[in-house]
VMD Tcl script that builds the backbone (N, CA, C; Angstrom):
set m [mol new atoms 267]
animate dup $m
set s [atomselect $m all]
$s set {name element resname resid chain x y z} {
  {N N UNK 1 A -49.767 -69.588 97.359}
  {CA C UNK 1 A -50.310 -69.470 96.030}
  {C C UNK 1 A -49.736 -70.593 95.160}
  {N N UNK 2 A -50.561 -71.118 94.289}
  {CA C UNK 2 A -50.147 -72.178 93.376}
  {C C UNK 2 A -50.056 -71.590 91.978}
  {N N UNK 3 A -48.901 -71.776 91.332}
  {CA C UNK 3 A -48.673 -71.257 89.987}
  {C C UNK 3 A -48.365 -72.433 89.066}
  {N N UNK 4 A -49.119 -72.530 87.975}
  {CA C UNK 4 A -48.895 -73.591 86.991}
  {C C UNK 4 A -48.146 -73.017 85.797}
  {N N UNK 5 A -47.110 -73.745 85.357}
  {CA C UNK 5 A -46.358 -73.339 84.179}
  {C C UNK 5 A -47.273 -73.406 82.947}
  {N N UNK 6 A -46.882 -72.714 81.898}
  {CA C UNK 6 A -47.689 -72.647 80.680}
  {C C UNK 6 A -47.898 -74.026 80.051}
  {N N UNK 7 A -46.883 -74.906 80.135}
  {CA C UNK 7 A -47.022 -76.225 79.517}
  {C C UNK 7 A -48.078 -77.085 80.223}
  {N N UNK 8 A -48.275 -76.888 81.511}
  {CA C UNK 8 A -49.307 -77.623 82.248}
  {C C UNK 8 A -50.686 -77.132 81.814}
  {N N UNK 9 A -50.853 -75.832 81.741}
  {CA C UNK 9 A -52.130 -75.261 81.302}
  {C C UNK 9 A -52.455 -75.688 79.878}
  {N N UNK 10 A -51.440 -75.699 79.022}
  {CA C UNK 10 A -51.621 -76.078 77.621}
  {C C UNK 10 A -52.023 -77.547 77.500}
  {N N UNK 11 A -51.422 -78.413 78.325}
  {CA C UNK 11 A -51.750 -79.837 78.294}
  {C C UNK 11 A -53.204 -80.081 78.690}
  {N N UNK 12 A -53.711 -79.311 79.634}
  {CA C UNK 12 A -55.113 -79.442 80.047}
  {C C UNK 12 A -56.030 -78.975 78.920}
  {N N UNK 13 A -55.697 -77.853 78.298}
  {CA C UNK 13 A -56.529 -77.320 77.210}
  {C C UNK 13 A -56.545 -78.247 75.997}
  {N N UNK 14 A -55.389 -78.846 75.679}
  {CA C UNK 14 A -55.308 -79.741 74.530}
  {C C UNK 14 A -55.920 -81.111 74.811}
  {N N UNK 15 A -56.074 -81.447 76.076}
  {CA C UNK 15 A -56.639 -82.740 76.425}
  {C C UNK 15 A -55.617 -83.841 76.639}
  {N N UNK 16 A -54.322 -83.528 76.542}
  {CA C UNK 16 A -53.300 -84.548 76.785}
  {C C UNK 16 A -53.167 -84.856 78.272}
  {N N UNK 17 A -53.636 -83.946 79.116}
  {CA C UNK 17 A -53.723 -84.174 80.557}
  {C C UNK 17 A -55.208 -84.141 80.922}
  {N N UNK 18 A -55.777 -85.292 81.316}
  {CA C UNK 18 A -57.213 -85.325 81.635}
  {C C UNK 18 A -57.574 -84.337 82.741}
  {N N UNK 19 A -58.736 -83.728 82.596}
  {CA C UNK 19 A -59.168 -82.704 83.549}
  {C C UNK 19 A -59.363 -83.266 84.952}
  {N N UNK 20 A -59.802 -84.533 85.055}
  {CA C UNK 20 A -59.980 -85.116 86.394}
  {C C UNK 20 A -58.646 -85.314 87.093}
  {N N UNK 21 A -57.607 -85.659 86.341}
  {CA C UNK 21 A -56.260 -85.798 86.921}
  {C C UNK 21 A -55.752 -84.426 87.367}
  {N N UNK 22 A -55.948 -83.422 86.518}
  {CA C UNK 22 A -55.538 -82.066 86.892}
  {C C UNK 22 A -56.278 -81.616 88.150}
  {N N UNK 23 A -57.550 -81.948 88.237}
  {CA C UNK 23 A -58.354 -81.576 89.401}
  {C C UNK 23 A -57.811 -82.211 90.680}
  {N N UNK 24 A -57.400 -83.480 90.595}
  {CA C UNK 24 A -56.811 -84.147 91.766}
  {C C UNK 24 A -55.561 -83.429 92.241}
  {N N UNK 25 A -54.678 -83.119 91.282}
  {CA C UNK 25 A -53.437 -82.438 91.650}
  {C C UNK 25 A -53.711 -81.025 92.150}
  {N N UNK 26 A -54.680 -80.362 91.555}
  {CA C UNK 26 A -55.032 -79.018 92.010}
  {C C UNK 26 A -55.491 -79.059 93.462}
  {N N UNK 27 A -56.278 -80.064 93.827}
  {CA C UNK 27 A -56.717 -80.215 95.215}
  {C C UNK 27 A -55.533 -80.451 96.150}
  {N N UNK 28 A -54.560 -81.230 95.693}
  {CA C UNK 28 A -53.357 -81.478 96.491}
  {C C UNK 28 A -52.620 -80.167 96.752}
  {N N UNK 29 A -52.428 -79.376 95.693}
  {CA C UNK 29 A -51.672 -78.140 95.849}
  {C C UNK 29 A -52.429 -77.094 96.654}
  {N N UNK 30 A -53.738 -77.090 96.567}
  {CA C UNK 30 A -54.517 -76.183 97.409}
  {C C UNK 30 A -54.347 -76.570 98.874}
  {N N UNK 31 A -54.379 -77.879 99.161}
  {CA C UNK 31 A -54.165 -78.341 100.540}
  {C C UNK 31 A -52.771 -77.983 101.036}
  {N N UNK 32 A -51.763 -78.163 100.180}
  {CA C UNK 32 A -50.392 -77.813 100.564}
  {C C UNK 32 A -50.254 -76.318 100.808}
  {N N UNK 33 A -50.897 -75.529 99.972}
  {CA C UNK 33 A -50.830 -74.079 100.131}
  {C C UNK 33 A -51.483 -73.643 101.435}
  {N N UNK 34 A -52.513 -74.355 101.844}
  {CA C UNK 34 A -53.218 -74.019 103.079}
  {C C UNK 34 A -52.439 -74.449 104.321}
  {N N UNK 35 A -51.912 -75.694 104.286}
  {CA C UNK 35 A -51.287 -76.259 105.485}
  {C C UNK 35 A -49.767 -76.142 105.521}
  {N N UNK 36 A -49.119 -76.084 104.354}
  {CA C UNK 36 A -47.651 -76.082 104.238}
  {C C UNK 36 A -47.037 -77.333 104.879}
  {N N UNK 37 A -47.764 -78.450 104.820}
  {CA C UNK 37 A -47.307 -79.715 105.401}
  {C C UNK 37 A -47.083 -80.729 104.287}
  {N N UNK 38 A -45.807 -80.956 103.940}
  {CA C UNK 38 A -45.474 -81.870 102.851}
  {C C UNK 38 A -45.706 -83.339 103.202}
  {N N UNK 39 A -45.927 -83.642 104.473}
  {CA C UNK 39 A -46.119 -85.032 104.871}
  {C C UNK 39 A -47.545 -85.531 104.650}
  {N N UNK 40 A -48.447 -84.657 104.204}
  {CA C UNK 40 A -49.833 -85.069 103.985}
  {C C UNK 40 A -49.995 -85.996 102.782}
  {N N UNK 41 A -49.111 -85.874 101.795}
  {CA C UNK 41 A -49.231 -86.631 100.556}
  {C C UNK 41 A -47.931 -87.372 100.286}
  {N N UNK 42 A -47.956 -88.194 99.226}
  {CA C UNK 42 A -46.763 -88.943 98.830}
  {C C UNK 42 A -45.838 -88.000 98.061}
  {N N UNK 43 A -45.049 -87.247 98.804}
  {CA C UNK 43 A -44.149 -86.253 98.225}
  {C C UNK 43 A -42.718 -86.643 98.551}
  {N N UNK 44 A -41.873 -86.607 97.516}
  {CA C UNK 44 A -40.458 -86.906 97.719}
  {C C UNK 44 A -39.610 -85.797 97.127}
  {N N UNK 45 A -38.498 -85.565 97.779}
  {CA C UNK 45 A -37.528 -84.584 97.294}
  {C C UNK 45 A -36.729 -85.234 96.169}
  {N N UNK 46 A -36.510 -84.508 95.086}
  {CA C UNK 46 A -35.746 -85.023 93.957}
  {C C UNK 46 A -34.330 -84.483 93.994}
  {N N UNK 47 A -33.416 -85.231 93.418}
  {CA C UNK 47 A -32.057 -84.735 93.270}
  {C C UNK 47 A -32.101 -83.630 92.227}
  {N N UNK 48 A -31.564 -82.475 92.584}
  {CA C UNK 48 A -31.680 -81.339 91.673}
  {C C UNK 48 A -30.504 -80.393 91.832}
  {N N UNK 49 A -30.609 -79.284 91.158}
  {CA C UNK 49 A -29.527 -78.293 91.172}
  {C C UNK 49 A -29.423 -77.631 92.543}
  {N N UNK 50 A -28.348 -76.898 92.730}
  {CA C UNK 50 A -28.132 -76.211 94.008}
  {C C UNK 50 A -29.042 -74.998 94.154}
  {N N UNK 51 A -29.509 -74.442 93.046}
  {CA C UNK 51 A -30.344 -73.241 93.089}
  {C C UNK 51 A -31.717 -73.526 93.689}
  {N N UNK 52 A -32.292 -74.670 93.332}
  {CA C UNK 52 A -33.681 -74.933 93.652}
  {C C UNK 52 A -33.861 -76.378 94.061}
  {N N UNK 53 A -34.761 -76.637 94.979}
  {CA C UNK 53 A -35.088 -77.990 95.385}
  {C C UNK 53 A -36.420 -78.365 94.758}
  {N N UNK 54 A -36.405 -79.448 93.996}
  {CA C UNK 54 A -37.612 -79.912 93.328}
  {C C UNK 54 A -38.224 -81.070 94.104}
  {N N UNK 55 A -39.530 -81.199 93.994}
  {CA C UNK 55 A -40.275 -82.265 94.644}
  {C C UNK 55 A -41.191 -82.916 93.623}
  {N N UNK 56 A -41.607 -84.133 93.923}
  {CA C UNK 56 A -42.619 -84.776 93.107}
  {C C UNK 56 A -43.720 -85.275 94.016}
  {N N UNK 57 A -44.936 -85.190 93.514}
  {CA C UNK 57 A -46.092 -85.728 94.223}
  {C C UNK 57 A -46.725 -86.772 93.305}
  {N N UNK 58 A -47.145 -87.879 93.893}
  {CA C UNK 58 A -47.654 -89.005 93.123}
  {C C UNK 58 A -49.145 -89.170 93.368}
  {N N UNK 59 A -49.875 -89.385 92.291}
  {CA C UNK 59 A -51.298 -89.728 92.334}
  {C C UNK 59 A -51.530 -90.794 91.267}
  {N N UNK 60 A -51.573 -92.044 91.679}
  {CA C UNK 60 A -51.761 -93.139 90.717}
  {C C UNK 60 A -50.594 -93.233 89.760}
  {N N UNK 61 A -50.889 -93.242 88.461}
  {CA C UNK 61 A -49.840 -93.333 87.443}
  {C C UNK 61 A -49.246 -91.972 87.083}
  {N N UNK 62 A -49.799 -90.925 87.645}
  {CA C UNK 62 A -49.360 -89.575 87.301}
  {C C UNK 62 A -48.462 -88.984 88.383}
  {N N UNK 63 A -47.567 -88.088 87.940}
  {CA C UNK 63 A -46.653 -87.398 88.839}
  {C C UNK 63 A -46.680 -85.909 88.518}
  {N N UNK 64 A -46.469 -85.103 89.527}
  {CA C UNK 64 A -46.321 -83.664 89.341}
  {C C UNK 64 A -44.972 -83.259 89.903}
  {N N UNK 65 A -44.235 -82.458 89.159}
  {CA C UNK 65 A -42.951 -81.934 89.598}
  {C C UNK 65 A -43.168 -80.465 89.961}
  {N N UNK 66 A -42.687 -80.073 91.141}
  {CA C UNK 66 A -42.876 -78.698 91.582}
  {C C UNK 66 A -41.722 -78.256 92.454}
  {N N UNK 67 A -41.646 -76.961 92.669}
  {CA C UNK 67 A -40.687 -76.403 93.624}
  {C C UNK 67 A -41.400 -75.342 94.455}
  {N N UNK 68 A -40.803 -75.023 95.582}
  {CA C UNK 68 A -41.380 -74.061 96.514}
  {C C UNK 68 A -40.457 -72.852 96.591}
  {N N UNK 69 A -41.043 -71.670 96.438}
  {CA C UNK 69 A -40.264 -70.445 96.534}
  {C C UNK 69 A -41.118 -69.401 97.254}
  {N N UNK 70 A -40.636 -68.931 98.384}
  {CA C UNK 70 A -41.322 -67.914 99.185}
  {C C UNK 70 A -42.777 -68.309 99.483}
  {N N UNK 71 A -42.985 -69.531 99.925}
  {CA C UNK 71 A -44.297 -70.080 100.275}
  {C C UNK 71 A -45.260 -70.189 99.096}
  {N N UNK 72 A -44.749 -70.117 97.880}
  {CA C UNK 72 A -45.552 -70.323 96.680}
  {C C UNK 72 A -45.148 -71.646 96.047}
  {N N UNK 73 A -46.106 -72.347 95.464}
  {CA C UNK 73 A -45.854 -73.630 94.831}
  {C C UNK 73 A -45.893 -73.448 93.323}
  {N N UNK 74 A -44.782 -73.764 92.655}
  {CA C UNK 74 A -44.668 -73.625 91.210}
  {C C UNK 74 A -44.662 -75.023 90.595}
  {N N UNK 75 A -45.729 -75.362 89.895}
  {CA C UNK 75 A -45.871 -76.681 89.276}
  {C C UNK 75 A -45.323 -76.593 87.865}
  {N N UNK 76 A -44.274 -77.365 87.591}
  {CA C UNK 76 A -43.635 -77.259 86.278}
  {C C UNK 76 A -44.043 -78.372 85.326}
  {N N UNK 77 A -44.562 -79.486 85.849}
  {CA C UNK 77 A -44.948 -80.576 84.963}
  {C C UNK 77 A -45.900 -81.531 85.670}
  {N N UNK 78 A -46.913 -81.984 84.932}
  {CA C UNK 78 A -47.797 -83.057 85.378}
  {C C UNK 78 A -47.951 -83.994 84.196}
  {N N UNK 79 A -47.597 -85.263 84.391}
  {CA C UNK 79 A -47.682 -86.241 83.306}
  {C C UNK 79 A -47.622 -87.648 83.893}
  {N N UNK 80 A -47.748 -88.637 83.009}
  {CA C UNK 80 A -47.616 -90.022 83.447}
  {C C UNK 80 A -46.186 -90.271 83.908}
  {N N UNK 81 A -46.024 -91.282 84.729}
  {CA C UNK 81 A -44.723 -91.583 85.327}
  {C C UNK 81 A -43.644 -91.758 84.265}
  {N N UNK 82 A -43.982 -92.447 83.163}
  {CA C UNK 82 A -42.976 -92.709 82.126}
  {C C UNK 82 A -42.523 -91.435 81.418}
  {N N UNK 83 A -43.365 -90.414 81.446}
  {CA C UNK 83 A -43.097 -89.211 80.662}
  {C C UNK 83 A -42.620 -88.018 81.482}
  {N N UNK 84 A -43.015 -87.944 82.730}
  {CA C UNK 84 A -42.812 -86.711 83.495}
  {C C UNK 84 A -41.339 -86.396 83.718}
  {N N UNK 85 A -40.512 -87.388 83.937}
  {CA C UNK 85 A -39.104 -87.119 84.219}
  {C C UNK 85 A -38.349 -86.738 82.952}
  {N N UNK 86 A -38.778 -87.250 81.785}
  {CA C UNK 86 A -38.157 -86.851 80.515}
  {C C UNK 86 A -38.453 -85.394 80.218}
  {N N UNK 87 A -39.685 -84.958 80.485}
  {CA C UNK 87 A -40.081 -83.578 80.216}
  {C C UNK 87 A -39.389 -82.611 81.167}
  {N N UNK 88 A -39.120 -83.087 82.371}
  {CA C UNK 88 A -38.568 -82.221 83.408}
  {C C UNK 88 A -37.100 -81.904 83.138}
  {N N UNK 89 A -36.345 -82.881 82.687}
  {CA C UNK 89 A -34.890 -82.694 82.541}
  {C C UNK 89 A -34.509 -81.840 81.392}
}
mol reanalyze $m
mol bondsrecalc $m
mol representation Tube
mol addrep $m
């Protein structure tokens, strides 16, 4: 299952995150949820806390930050490369 944080949903509704970009990432997460194969896309593990392992997936100038818990994908941020890491920290 793919779960989007409230700030991601809000960004799509406000228009700060284009719907076509959200659609691309949504397709990525649906594929990951189906296959559970992180090697299908440009996904890298990020340095993070001991509690949780965070990952980023890249699509053009945009990045999505997410973590995996009990086979569920929790997307916490989708934004341009310059902005996504500031919002995440």
